[in-house]
Biopython code that builds the backbone (N, CA, C, O; Angstrom):
import numpy as np
from Bio.PDB.StructureBuilder import StructureBuilder

atoms = [
    (1, "MET", "N", (70.277, -62.948, 27.325)),
    (1, "MET", "CA", (69.836, -64.203, 26.765)),
    (1, "MET", "C", (70.478, -65.352, 27.525)),
    (1, "MET", "O", (71.591, -65.247, 28.041)),
    (2, "HIS", "N", (69.759, -66.419, 27.572)),
    (2, "HIS", "CA", (70.250, -67.628, 28.215)),
    (2, "HIS", "C", (70.830, -68.529, 27.126)),
    (2, "HIS", "O", (70.186, -69.484, 26.692)),
    (3, "LYS", "N", (72.035, -68.220, 26.696)),
    (3, "LYS", "CA", (72.642, -68.960, 25.591)),
    (3, "LYS", "C", (73.201, -70.278, 26.087)),
    (3, "LYS", "O", (73.668, -70.400, 27.220)),
    (4, "SER", "N", (73.140, -71.240, 25.219)),
    (4, "SER", "CA", (73.608, -72.563, 25.555)),
    (4, "SER", "C", (74.414, -73.039, 24.360)),
    (4, "SER", "O", (75.184, -72.143, 24.017)),
    (5, "ARG", "N", (74.498, -73.910, 23.749)),
    (5, "ARG", "CA", (75.112, -74.409, 22.525)),
    (5, "ARG", "C", (75.271, -75.901, 22.658)),
    (5, "ARG", "O", (76.178, -76.485, 22.065)),
    (6, "ARG", "N", (74.423, -76.513, 23.410)),
    (6, "ARG", "CA", (74.500, -77.958, 23.575)),
    (6, "ARG", "C", (73.634, -78.638, 22.522)),
    (6, "ARG", "O", (72.693, -78.052, 21.988)),
    (7, "ARG", "N", (73.976, -79.874, 22.242)),
    (7, "ARG", "CA", (73.212, -80.654, 21.275)),
    (7, "ARG", "C", (72.237, -81.549, 22.032)),
    (7, "ARG", "O", (72.564, -82.097, 23.085)),
    (8, "VAL", "N", (71.049, -81.687, 21.485)),
    (8, "VAL", "CA", (70.037, -82.576, 22.065)),
    (8, "VAL", "C", (69.402, -83.399, 20.938)),
    (8, "VAL", "O", (69.448, -83.022, 19.767)),
    (9, "ARG", "N", (68.814, -84.522, 21.322)),
    (9, "ARG", "CA", (68.097, -85.381, 20.379)),
    (9, "ARG", "C", (66.597, -85.219, 20.639)),
    (9, "ARG", "O", (66.166, -85.098, 21.786)),
    (10, "ILE", "N", (65.825, -85.219, 19.580)),
    (10, "ILE", "CA", (64.371, -85.117, 19.702)),
    (10, "ILE", "C", (63.807, -86.489, 20.066)),
    (10, "ILE", "O", (64.068, -87.477, 19.380)),
    (11, "LYS", "N", (63.037, -86.540, 21.144)),
    (11, "LYS", "CA", (62.427, -87.813, 21.541)),
    (11, "LYS", "C", (60.935, -87.855, 21.204)),
    (11, "LYS", "O", (60.346, -88.935, 21.158)),
    (12, "LEU", "N", (60.317, -86.696, 20.968)),
    (12, "LEU", "CA", (58.909, -86.617, 20.577)),
    (12, "LEU", "C", (58.764, -85.638, 19.421)),
    (12, "LEU", "O", (59.332, -84.546, 19.462)),
    (13, "GLU", "N", (58.018, -86.010, 18.400)),
    (13, "GLU", "CA", (57.771, -85.133, 17.264)),
    (13, "GLU", "C", (57.058, -83.861, 17.735)),
    (13, "GLU", "O", (56.230, -83.904, 18.645)),
    (14, "TYR", "N", (57.386, -82.740, 17.110)),
    (14, "TYR", "CA", (56.676, -81.496, 17.392)),
    (14, "TYR", "C", (56.271, -80.863, 16.076)),
    (14, "TYR", "O", (57.078, -80.756, 15.153)),
    (15, "LYS", "N", (55.017, -80.445, 15.994)),
    (15, "LYS", "CA", (54.495, -79.776, 14.805)),
    (15, "LYS", "C", (54.248, -78.313, 15.130)),
    (15, "LYS", "O", (53.810, -77.979, 16.232)),
    (16, "VAL", "N", (54.527, -77.446, 14.174)),
    (16, "VAL", "CA", (54.346, -76.010, 14.332)),
    (16, "VAL", "C", (52.872, -75.703, 14.618)),
    (16, "VAL", "O", (51.987, -76.183, 13.911)),
    (17, "GLN", "N", (52.614, -74.907, 15.649)),
    (17, "GLN", "CA", (51.251, -74.558, 16.056)),
    (17, "GLN", "C", (50.765, -73.248, 15.431)),
    (17, "GLN", "O", (49.566, -73.060, 15.229)),
    (18, "TYR", "N", (51.692, -72.353, 15.130)),
    (18, "TYR", "CA", (51.333, -71.030, 14.617)),
    (18, "TYR", "C", (52.049, -70.797, 13.291)),
    (18, "TYR", "O", (53.273, -70.673, 13.261)),
    (19, "ALA", "N", (51.295, -70.737, 12.194)),
    (19, "ALA", "CA", (51.873, -70.635, 10.856)),
    (19, "ALA", "C", (52.464, -69.251, 10.571)),
    (19, "ALA", "O", (53.410, -69.140, 9.791)),
    (20, "ASP", "N", (51.925, -68.200, 11.184)),
    (20, "ASP", "CA", (52.375, -66.831, 10.924)),
    (20, "ASP", "C", (52.848, -66.212, 12.235)),
    (20, "ASP", "O", (52.127, -65.416, 12.838)),
    (21, "PRO", "N", (54.060, -66.570, 12.685)),
    (21, "PRO", "CA", (54.502, -66.156, 14.021)),
    (21, "PRO", "C", (54.843, -64.675, 14.134)),
    (21, "PRO", "O", (55.230, -64.028, 13.160)),
    (22, "LEU", "N", (54.692, -64.170, 15.322)),
    (22, "LEU", "CA", (55.082, -62.807, 15.676)),
    (22, "LEU", "C", (56.596, -62.664, 15.509)),
    (22, "LEU", "O", (57.360, -63.527, 15.942)),
    (23, "GLN", "N", (57.022, -61.564, 14.877)),
    (23, "GLN", "CA", (58.439, -61.213, 14.779)),
    (23, "GLN", "C", (58.546, -59.720, 15.050)),
    (23, "GLN", "O", (57.883, -58.914, 14.397)),
    (24, "VAL", "N", (59.381, -59.355, 16.014)),
    (24, "VAL", "CA", (59.503, -57.958, 16.411)),
    (24, "VAL", "C", (60.972, -57.580, 16.546)),
    (24, "VAL", "O", (61.847, -58.435, 16.679)),
    (25, "VAL", "N", (61.214, -56.275, 16.508)),
    (25, "VAL", "CA", (62.574, -55.762, 16.698)),
    (25, "VAL", "C", (62.652, -55.011, 18.021)),
    (25, "VAL", "O", (61.639, -54.545, 18.543)),
    (26, "ALA", "N", (63.839, -54.901, 18.544)),
    (26, "ALA", "CA", (64.049, -54.190, 19.800)),
    (26, "ALA", "C", (63.449, -52.795, 19.715)),
    (26, "ALA", "O", (63.658, -52.081, 18.734)),
    (27, "GLY", "N", (62.702, -52.410, 20.743)),
    (27, "GLY", "CA", (62.077, -51.092, 20.800)),
    (27, "GLY", "C", (60.658, -51.054, 20.258)),
    (27, "GLY", "O", (59.950, -50.065, 20.444)),
    (28, "GLU", "N", (60.233, -52.126, 19.587)),
    (28, "GLU", "CA", (58.880, -52.160, 19.038)),
    (28, "GLU", "C", (57.854, -52.298, 20.165)),
    (28, "GLU", "O", (58.083, -53.020, 21.136)),
    (29, "THR", "N", (56.726, -51.602, 20.028)),
    (29, "THR", "CA", (55.647, -51.672, 21.011)),
    (29, "THR", "C", (54.739, -52.852, 20.683)),
    (29, "THR", "O", (54.424, -53.104, 19.520)),
    (30, "VAL", "N", (54.321, -53.575, 21.727)),
    (30, "VAL", "CA", (53.390, -54.697, 21.564)),
    (30, "VAL", "C", (52.249, -54.559, 22.557)),
    (30, "VAL", "O", (52.379, -53.906, 23.593)),
    (31, "THR", "N", (51.124, -55.187, 22.221)),
    (31, "THR", "CA", (49.992, -55.282, 23.142)),
    (31, "THR", "C", (50.122, -56.604, 23.872)),
    (31, "THR", "O", (50.260, -57.654, 23.244)),
    (32, "VAL", "N", (50.079, -56.560, 25.198)),
    (32, "VAL", "CA", (50.291, -57.758, 26.005)),
    (32, "VAL", "C", (48.964, -58.312, 26.504)),
    (32, "VAL", "O", (48.108, -57.583, 27.005)),
    (33, "GLY", "N", (48.822, -59.625, 26.351)),
    (33, "GLY", "CA", (47.631, -60.320, 26.820)),
    (33, "GLY", "C", (47.950, -61.211, 28.003)),
    (33, "GLY", "O", (48.701, -60.832, 28.901)),
    (34, "ARG", "N", (47.380, -62.380, 27.990)),
    (34, "ARG", "CA", (47.473, -63.303, 29.134)),
    (34, "ARG", "C", (48.826, -63.999, 29.225)),
    (34, "ARG", "O", (49.579, -64.078, 28.254)),
    (35, "GLU", "N", (49.109, -64.506, 30.433)),
    (35, "GLU", "CA", (50.296, -65.324, 30.639)),
    (35, "GLU", "C", (49.927, -66.772, 30.345)),
    (35, "GLU", "O", (48.792, -67.181, 30.589)),
    (36, "ASP", "N", (50.855, -67.539, 29.831)),
    (36, "ASP", "CA", (50.626, -68.945, 29.516)),
    (36, "ASP", "C", (50.424, -69.738, 30.810)),
    (36, "ASP", "O", (51.247, -69.670, 31.723)),
    (37, "ASP", "N", (49.332, -70.483, 30.879)),
    (37, "ASP", "CA", (49.042, -71.286, 32.070)),
    (37, "ASP", "C", (49.979, -72.490, 32.180)),
    (37, "ASP", "O", (50.427, -72.840, 33.272)),
    (38, "GLU", "N", (50.267, -73.113, 31.048)),
    (38, "GLU", "CA", (51.102, -74.311, 31.046)),
    (38, "GLU", "C", (52.581, -73.977, 31.215)),
    (38, "GLU", "O", (53.323, -74.730, 31.846)),
    (39, "PHE", "N", (53.005, -72.852, 30.653)),
    (39, "PHE", "CA", (54.407, -72.429, 30.714)),
    (39, "PHE", "C", (54.489, -71.000, 31.251)),
    (39, "PHE", "O", (54.670, -70.068, 30.467)),
    (40, "PRO", "N", (54.361, -70.799, 32.572)),
    (40, "PRO", "CA", (54.465, -69.450, 33.128)),
    (40, "PRO", "C", (55.790, -68.814, 32.719)),
    (40, "PRO", "O", (56.811, -69.493, 32.615)),
    (41, "GLY", "N", (55.759, -67.506, 32.488)),
    (41, "GLY", "CA", (56.955, -66.805, 32.044)),
    (41, "GLY", "C", (56.848, -66.373, 30.590)),
    (41, "GLY", "O", (57.734, -65.694, 30.070)),
    (42, "TRP", "N", (55.757, -66.770, 29.932)),
    (42, "TRP", "CA", (55.488, -66.365, 28.546)),
    (42, "TRP", "C", (54.210, -65.546, 28.518)),
    (42, "TRP", "O", (53.231, -65.907, 29.173)),
    (43, "LYS", "N", (54.203, -64.443, 27.767)),
    (43, "LYS", "CA", (53.013, -63.594, 27.599)),
    (43, "LYS", "C", (52.586, -63.613, 26.131)),
    (43, "LYS", "O", (53.420, -63.560, 25.228)),
    (44, "TRP", "N", (51.273, -63.690, 25.912)),
    (44, "TRP", "CA", (50.719, -63.629, 24.559)),
    (44, "TRP", "C", (50.711, -62.167, 24.128)),
    (44, "TRP", "O", (50.095, -61.329, 24.787)),
    (45, "CYS", "N", (51.388, -61.859, 23.035)),
    (45, "CYS", "CA", (51.540, -60.480, 22.592)),
    (45, "CYS", "C", (51.103, -60.315, 21.146)),
    (45, "CYS", "O", (51.137, -61.255, 20.352)),
    (46, "LYS", "N", (50.686, -59.081, 20.824)),
    (46, "LYS", "CA", (50.285, -58.741, 19.464)),
    (46, "LYS", "C", (51.144, -57.583, 18.991)),
    (46, "LYS", "O", (51.255, -56.557, 19.661)),
    (47, "ALA", "N", (51.756, -57.767, 17.810)),
    (47, "ALA", "CA", (52.612, -56.729, 17.227)),
    (47, "ALA", "C", (51.769, -55.761, 16.409)),
    (47, "ALA", "O", (50.592, -56.016, 16.153)),
    (48, "SER", "N", (52.367, -54.661, 16.004)),
    (48, "SER", "CA", (51.656, -53.638, 15.223)),
    (48, "SER", "C", (51.182, -54.156, 13.864)),
    (48, "SER", "O", (50.234, -53.616, 13.294)),
    (49, "ASP", "N", (51.836, -55.200, 13.343)),
    (49, "ASP", "CA", (51.408, -55.769, 12.054)),
    (49, "ASP", "C", (50.278, -56.777, 12.207)),
    (49, "ASP", "O", (49.837, -57.371, 11.223)),
    (50, "GLY", "N", (49.800, -56.976, 13.451)),
    (50, "GLY", "CA", (48.684, -57.879, 13.704)),
    (50, "GLY", "C", (49.088, -59.304, 14.030)),
    (50, "GLY", "O", (48.245, -60.093, 14.458)),
    (51, "CYS", "N", (50.363, -59.660, 13.840)),
    (51, "CYS", "CA", (50.823, -61.007, 14.174)),
    (51, "CYS", "C", (50.882, -61.163, 15.693)),
    (51, "CYS", "O", (51.187, -60.217, 16.418)),
    (52, "GLU", "N", (50.587, -62.364, 16.151)),
    (52, "GLU", "CA", (50.567, -62.639, 17.584)),
    (52, "GLU", "C", (51.464, -63.820, 17.918)),
    (52, "GLU", "O", (51.765, -64.648, 17.059)),
    (53, "GLY", "N", (51.889, -63.888, 19.174)),
    (53, "GLY", "CA", (52.708, -65.005, 19.624)),
    (53, "GLY", "C", (53.167, -64.815, 21.055)),
    (53, "GLY", "O", (52.926, -63.782, 21.680)),
    (54, "TRP", "N", (53.839, -65.845, 21.557)),
    (54, "TRP", "CA", (54.337, -65.835, 22.931)),
    (54, "TRP", "C", (55.707, -65.174, 22.987)),
    (54, "TRP", "O", (56.573, -65.446, 22.155)),
    (55, "ILE", "N", (55.897, -64.298, 23.981)),
    (55, "ILE", "CA", (57.188, -63.644, 24.218)),
    (55, "ILE", "C", (57.569, -63.881, 25.686)),
    (55, "ILE", "O", (56.730, -63.730, 26.574)),
    (56, "PRO", "N", (58.841, -64.254, 25.947)),
    (56, "PRO", "CA", (59.276, -64.413, 27.337)),
    (56, "PRO", "C", (59.177, -63.077, 28.078)),
    (56, "PRO", "O", (59.535, -62.033, 27.533)),
    (57, "VAL", "N", (58.692, -63.113, 29.314)),
    (57, "VAL", "CA", (58.442, -61.886, 30.077)),
    (57, "VAL", "C", (59.690, -61.035, 30.254)),
    (57, "VAL", "O", (59.596, -59.809, 30.319)),
    (58, "GLU", "N", (60.863, -61.667, 30.333)),
    (58, "GLU", "CA", (62.083, -60.889, 30.550)),
    (58, "GLU", "C", (62.504, -60.104, 29.310)),
    (58, "GLU", "O", (63.429, -59.294, 29.382)),
    (59, "MET", "N", (61.849, -60.327, 28.188)),
    (59, "MET", "CA", (62.136, -59.558, 26.973)),
    (59, "MET", "C", (61.189, -58.373, 26.808)),
    (59, "MET", "O", (61.242, -57.672, 25.797)),
    (60, "LEU", "N", (60.320, -58.147, 27.798)),
    (60, "LEU", "CA", (59.346, -57.063, 27.723)),
    (60, "LEU", "C", (59.661, -55.982, 28.749)),
    (60, "LEU", "O", (60.038, -56.280, 29.882)),
    (61, "SER", "N", (59.504, -54.728, 28.345)),
    (61, "SER", "CA", (59.713, -53.593, 29.243)),
    (61, "SER", "C", (58.416, -52.799, 29.329)),
    (61, "SER", "O", (57.857, -52.399, 28.308)),
    (62, "HIS", "N", (57.938, -52.572, 30.551)),
    (62, "HIS", "CA", (56.699, -51.820, 30.769)),
    (62, "HIS", "C", (57.051, -50.439, 31.310)),
    (62, "HIS", "O", (57.452, -50.297, 32.465)),
    (63, "GLU", "N", (56.898, -49.431, 30.470)),
    (63, "GLU", "CA", (57.176, -48.058, 30.894)),
    (63, "GLU", "C", (56.173, -47.098, 30.285)),
    (63, "GLU", "O", (55.779, -47.249, 29.129)),
    (64, "LYS", "N", (55.767, -46.123, 31.056)),
    (64, "LYS", "CA", (54.879, -45.054, 30.576)),
    (64, "LYS", "C", (53.635, -45.579, 29.872)),
    (64, "LYS", "O", (53.215, -45.043, 28.846)),
    (65, "GLY", "N", (53.055, -46.630, 30.433)),
    (65, "GLY", "CA", (51.794, -47.147, 29.900)),
    (65, "GLY", "C", (51.910, -47.954, 28.619)),
    (65, "GLY", "O", (50.894, -48.311, 28.023)),
    (66, "LYS", "N", (53.142, -48.251, 28.179)),
    (66, "LYS", "CA", (53.270, -49.081, 26.987)),
    (66, "LYS", "C", (54.309, -50.170, 27.229)),
    (66, "LYS", "O", (55.167, -50.056, 28.105)),
    (67, "THR", "N", (54.209, -51.222, 26.433)),
    (67, "THR", "CA", (55.144, -52.334, 26.554)),
    (67, "THR", "C", (55.975, -52.414, 25.289)),
    (67, "THR", "O", (55.437, -52.450, 24.182)),
    (68, "THR", "N", (57.284, -52.441, 25.456)),
    (68, "THR", "CA", (58.184, -52.569, 24.316)),
    (68, "THR", "C", (59.020, -53.843, 24.458)),
    (68, "THR", "O", (59.182, -54.383, 25.552)),
    (69, "VAL", "N", (59.538, -54.300, 23.332)),
    (69, "VAL", "CA", (60.377, -55.488, 23.288)),
    (69, "VAL", "C", (61.834, -55.053, 23.434)),
    (69, "VAL", "O", (62.275, -54.117, 22.767)),
    (70, "LEU", "N", (62.572, -55.728, 24.297)),
    (70, "LEU", "CA", (63.950, -55.340, 24.594)),
    (70, "LEU", "C", (64.974, -55.861, 23.576)),
    (70, "LEU", "O", (66.044, -55.270, 23.423)),
    (71, "HIS", "N", (64.658, -56.958, 22.882)),
    (71, "HIS", "CA", (65.577, -57.575, 21.922)),
    (71, "HIS", "C", (64.804, -57.984, 20.675)),
    (71, "HIS", "O", (63.601, -58.235, 20.750)),
    (72, "ASP", "N", (65.480, -58.055, 19.529)),
    (72, "ASP", "CA", (64.854, -58.642, 18.354)),
    (72, "ASP", "C", (64.395, -60.044, 18.733)),
    (72, "ASP", "O", (65.108, -60.764, 19.432)),
    (73, "TYR", "N", (63.212, -60.432, 18.278)),
    (73, "TYR", "CA", (62.636, -61.702, 18.717)),
    (73, "TYR", "C", (61.690, -62.273, 17.667)),
    (73, "TYR", "O", (60.958, -61.534, 17.008)),
    (74, "SER", "N", (61.713, -63.577, 17.520)),
    (74, "SER", "CA", (60.770, -64.286, 16.663)),
    (74, "SER", "C", (60.134, -65.422, 17.447)),
    (74, "SER", "O", (60.827, -66.175, 18.132)),
    (75, "ALA", "N", (58.819, -65.544, 17.347)),
    (75, "ALA", "CA", (58.093, -66.633, 18.005)),
    (75, "ALA", "C", (58.010, -67.871, 17.106)),
    (75, "ALA", "O", (57.242, -68.793, 17.383)),
    (76, "ARG", "N", (58.795, -67.888, 16.039)),
    (76, "ARG", "CA", (58.773, -69.022, 15.096)),
    (76, "ARG", "C", (59.085, -70.328, 15.816)),
    (76, "ARG", "O", (60.029, -70.418, 16.601)),
    (77, "GLU", "N", (58.274, -71.329, 15.530)),
    (77, "GLU", "CA", (58.504, -72.667, 16.058)),
    (77, "GLU", "C", (59.202, -73.494, 14.980)),
    (77, "GLU", "O", (59.255, -73.092, 13.818)),
    (78, "LEU", "N", (59.732, -74.643, 15.370)),
    (78, "LEU", "CA", (60.405, -75.525, 14.428)),
    (78, "LEU", "C", (59.777, -76.909, 14.495)),
    (78, "LEU", "O", (59.660, -77.492, 15.573)),
    (79, "ALA", "N", (59.377, -77.430, 13.352)),
    (79, "ALA", "CA", (58.873, -78.800, 13.290)),
    (79, "ALA", "C", (60.066, -79.746, 13.383)),
    (79, "ALA", "O", (61.052, -79.580, 12.664)),
    (80, "VAL", "N", (59.978, -80.733, 14.265)),
    (80, "VAL", "CA", (61.057, -81.705, 14.440)),
    (80, "VAL", "C", (60.474, -83.119, 14.484)),
    (80, "VAL", "O", (59.320, -83.329, 14.859)),
    (81, "GLN", "N", (61.297, -84.059, 14.097)),
    (81, "GLN", "CA", (60.917, -85.471, 14.095)),
    (81, "GLN", "C", (61.734, -86.226, 15.137)),
    (81, "GLN", "O", (62.850, -85.835, 15.478)),
    (82, "ARG", "N", (61.161, -87.305, 15.627)),
    (82, "ARG", "CA", (61.868, -88.158, 16.583)),
    (82, "ARG", "C", (63.198, -88.603, 15.968)),
    (82, "ARG", "O", (63.245, -89.050, 14.821)),
    (83, "GLY", "N", (64.272, -88.474, 16.744)),
    (83, "GLY", "CA", (65.592, -88.881, 16.287)),
    (83, "GLY", "C", (66.423, -87.741, 15.724)),
    (83, "GLY", "O", (67.641, -87.878, 15.609)),
    (84, "ASP", "N", (65.800, -86.612, 15.364)),
    (84, "ASP", "CA", (66.555, -85.447, 14.878)),
    (84, "ASP", "C", (67.526, -84.987, 15.967)),
    (84, "ASP", "O", (67.254, -85.140, 17.158)),
    (85, "GLU", "N", (68.644, -84.431, 15.550)),
    (85, "GLU", "CA", (69.573, -83.798, 16.485)),
    (85, "GLU", "C", (69.603, -82.312, 16.176)),
    (85, "GLU", "O", (69.686, -81.911, 15.016)),
    (86, "VAL", "N", (69.534, -81.500, 17.219)),
    (86, "VAL", "CA", (69.510, -80.050, 17.065)),
    (86, "VAL", "C", (70.471, -79.417, 18.073)),
    (86, "VAL", "O", (70.852, -80.034, 19.067)),
    (87, "VAL", "N", (70.849, -78.167, 17.787)),
    (87, "VAL", "CA", (71.707, -77.405, 18.696)),
    (87, "VAL", "C", (70.842, -76.390, 19.428)),
    (87, "VAL", "O", (70.094, -75.641, 18.800)),
    (88, "VAL", "N", (70.940, -76.364, 20.747)),
    (88, "VAL", "CA", (70.174, -75.430, 21.568)),
    (88, "VAL", "C", (70.881, -74.078, 21.571)),
    (88, "VAL", "O", (72.067, -73.991, 21.891)),
    (89, "GLN", "N", (70.143, -73.018, 21.212)),
    (89, "GLN", "CA", (70.717, -71.679, 21.190)),
    (89, "GLN", "C", (70.211, -70.808, 22.331)),
    (89, "GLN", "O", (70.850, -69.817, 22.688)),
    (90, "ASP", "N", (69.075, -71.169, 22.902)),
    (90, "ASP", "CA", (68.506, -70.405, 24.007)),
    (90, "ASP", "C", (67.517, -71.317, 24.726)),
    (90, "ASP", "O", (66.944, -72.216, 24.110)),
    (91, "ALA", "N", (67.315, -71.095, 26.005)),
    (91, "ALA", "CA", (66.363, -71.870, 26.796)),
    (91, "ALA", "C", (65.595, -70.922, 27.707)),
    (91, "ALA", "O", (66.187, -70.159, 28.470)),
    (92, "ARG", "N", (64.254, -70.981, 27.616)),
    (92, "ARG", "CA", (63.425, -70.090, 28.432)),
    (92, "ARG", "C", (62.107, -70.770, 28.821)),
    (92, "ARG", "O", (61.338, -71.200, 27.962)),
    (93, "HIS", "N", (61.872, -70.854, 30.098)),
    (93, "HIS", "CA", (60.576, -71.267, 30.641)),
    (93, "HIS", "C", (60.004, -72.521, 29.978)),
    (93, "HIS", "O", (58.850, -72.524, 29.548)),
    (94, "GLY", "N", (60.807, -73.583, 29.896)),
    (94, "GLY", "CA", (60.312, -74.854, 29.371)),
    (94, "GLY", "C", (60.385, -74.994, 27.856)),
    (94, "GLY", "O", (59.916, -75.994, 27.313)),
    (95, "TRP", "N", (60.962, -74.016, 27.163)),
    (95, "TRP", "CA", (61.096, -74.056, 25.707)),
    (95, "TRP", "C", (62.551, -73.844, 25.321)),
    (95, "TRP", "O", (63.307, -73.183, 26.034)),
    (96, "LEU", "N", (62.934, -74.416, 24.180)),
    (96, "LEU", "CA", (64.283, -74.273, 23.663)),
    (96, "LEU", "C", (64.249, -73.653, 22.274)),
    (96, "LEU", "O", (63.428, -74.033, 21.439)),
    (97, "LEU", "N", (65.135, -72.705, 22.029)),
    (97, "LEU", "CA", (65.341, -72.182, 20.681)),
    (97, "LEU", "C", (66.449, -73.033, 20.090)),
    (97, "LEU", "O", (67.574, -73.033, 20.591)),
    (98, "VAL", "N", (66.131, -73.767, 19.015)),
    (98, "VAL", "CA", (67.086, -74.719, 18.450)),
    (98, "VAL", "C", (67.330, -74.443, 16.971)),
    (98, "VAL", "O", (66.530, -73.791, 16.301)),
    (99, "ARG", "N", (68.456, -74.958, 16.479)),
    (99, "ARG", "CA", (68.803, -74.891, 15.059)),
    (99, "ARG", "C", (69.042, -76.325, 14.592)),
    (99, "ARG", "O", (69.765, -77.087, 15.233)),
    (100, "ASN", "N", (68.415, -76.681, 13.453)),
    (100, "ASN", "CA", (68.604, -78.036, 12.935)),
    (100, "ASN", "C", (69.786, -78.081, 11.972)),
    (100, "ASN", "O", (70.429, -77.061, 11.726)),
    (101, "LYS", "N", (70.071, -79.262, 11.429)),
    (101, "LYS", "CA", (71.227, -79.442, 10.542)),
    (101, "LYS", "C", (71.106, -78.647, 9.252)),
    (101, "LYS", "O", (72.118, -78.368, 8.609)),
    (102, "LYS", "N", (69.889, -78.274, 8.857)),
    (102, "LYS", "CA", (69.671, -77.482, 7.640)),
    (102, "LYS", "C", (69.791, -75.980, 7.905)),
    (102, "LYS", "O", (69.648, -75.174, 6.986)),
    (103, "GLY", "N", (70.055, -75.601, 9.170)),
    (103, "GLY", "CA", (70.212, -74.196, 9.518)),
    (103, "GLY", "C", (68.922, -73.494, 9.899)),
    (103, "GLY", "O", (68.940, -72.305, 10.219)),
    (104, "LYS", "N", (67.792, -74.212, 9.872)),
    (104, "LYS", "CA", (66.523, -73.606, 10.279)),
    (104, "LYS", "C", (66.458, -73.573, 11.789)),
    (104, "LYS", "O", (66.928, -74.486, 12.468)),
    (105, "ARG", "N", (65.854, -72.479, 12.319)),
    (105, "ARG", "CA", (65.745, -72.390, 13.773)),
    (105, "ARG", "C", (64.339, -72.021, 14.194)),
    (105, "ARG", "O", (63.573, -71.411, 13.448)),
    (106, "GLY", "N", (64.028, -72.416, 15.422)),
    (106, "GLY", "CA", (62.716, -72.125, 15.993)),
    (106, "GLY", "C", (62.601, -72.725, 17.379)),
    (106, "GLY", "O", (63.497, -73.420, 17.858)),
    (107, "TRP", "N", (61.478, -72.439, 18.006)),
    (107, "TRP", "CA", (61.220, -72.884, 19.382)),
    (107, "TRP", "C", (60.548, -74.252, 19.390)),
    (107, "TRP", "O", (59.702, -74.544, 18.545)),
    (108, "ILE", "N", (60.933, -75.087, 20.356)),
    (108, "ILE", "CA", (60.283, -76.372, 20.610)),
    (108, "ILE", "C", (60.184, -76.571, 22.123)),
    (108, "ILE", "O", (60.969, -75.989, 22.872)),
    (109, "PRO", "N", (59.227, -77.388, 22.583)),
    (109, "PRO", "CA", (59.162, -77.662, 24.027)),
    (109, "PRO", "C", (60.395, -78.456, 24.480)),
    (109, "PRO", "O", (60.796, -79.412, 23.817)),
    (110, "ALA", "N", (60.984, -78.065, 25.589)),
    (110, "ALA", "CA", (62.150, -78.779, 26.131)),
    (110, "ALA", "C", (61.795, -80.231, 26.447)),
    (110, "ALA", "O", (62.655, -81.108, 26.377)),
    (111, "SER", "N", (60.544, -80.485, 26.792)),
    (111, "SER", "CA", (60.108, -81.838, 27.148)),
    (111, "SER", "C", (60.180, -82.813, 25.971)),
    (111, "SER", "O", (60.070, -84.024, 26.164)),
    (112, "HIS", "N", (60.362, -82.298, 24.764)),
    (112, "HIS", "CA", (60.446, -83.153, 23.571)),
    (112, "HIS", "C", (61.882, -83.560, 23.248)),
    (112, "HIS", "O", (62.138, -84.170, 22.210)),
    (113, "THR", "N", (62.818, -83.222, 24.136)),
    (113, "THR", "CA", (64.230, -83.486, 23.854)),
    (113, "THR", "C", (64.867, -84.335, 24.942)),
    (113, "THR", "O", (64.340, -84.465, 26.047)),
    (114, "GLU", "N", (66.032, -84.916, 24.596)),
    (114, "GLU", "CA", (66.859, -85.617, 25.565)),
    (114, "GLU", "C", (68.307, -85.249, 25.277)),
    (114, "GLU", "O", (68.662, -85.008, 24.123)),
    (115, "PRO", "N", (69.148, -85.203, 26.303)),
    (115, "PRO", "CA", (70.538, -84.787, 26.083)),
    (115, "PRO", "C", (71.300, -85.833, 25.275)),
    (115, "PRO", "O", (70.985, -87.022, 25.322)),
    (116, "LEU", "N", (72.298, -85.376, 24.542)),
    (116, "LEU", "CA", (73.236, -86.276, 23.854)),
    (116, "LEU", "C", (74.476, -86.390, 24.726)),
    (116, "LEU", "O", (75.006, -85.382, 25.193)),
    (117, "TYR", "N", (74.923, -87.572, 24.940)),
    (117, "TYR", "CA", (76.114, -87.776, 25.800)),
    (117, "TYR", "C", (77.316, -88.081, 24.981)),
    (117, "TYR", "O", (78.401, -88.280, 25.527)),
]
sb = StructureBuilder()
sb.init_structure("model")
sb.init_model(0)
sb.init_chain("A")
sb.init_seg("    ")
for serial, (resi, resn, name, xyz) in enumerate(atoms, 1):
    if name == "N":
        sb.init_residue(resn, " ", resi, " ")
    sb.init_atom(name, np.array(xyz, "f"), 0.0, 1.0, " ", f" {name:<3s}", serial, name[0])
structure = sb.get_structure()
C-alpha cells in the first residue's frame, strides 16, 4: 500500500458516484472489465455478490485463468465539501483514500484537494 498520513483541504466538492460499492476480501475472485480511460491504473471489477467498482491494478493477481484480490479492499467513495479537512491514508492513480473528522473513509479524486501547510 502507498500509505501517507498527510492532511489535505478539500477545494472542490465531491459527491458519491456509486451508492453500493464493491467490497472484497483478500483471495476473493473478481471478474475484470475495462481499464479507466480518465484514470489509468484502475480496472472495473465485479465481485461474486454482484457489486461492481474500480480496483487498482496492483491489487489484482492474474493466475490460472482467474483474477483474485490481493488485499481487503472497498471501492467506497466519500462525499466531501469545500473547506473540509481530511487525512490521506492511501494514494493511487489520481485518487486518495481519506478519513474525515467523523471517522468515515472513502476515495476522492486527488484533484479535489490542496495540501495544508
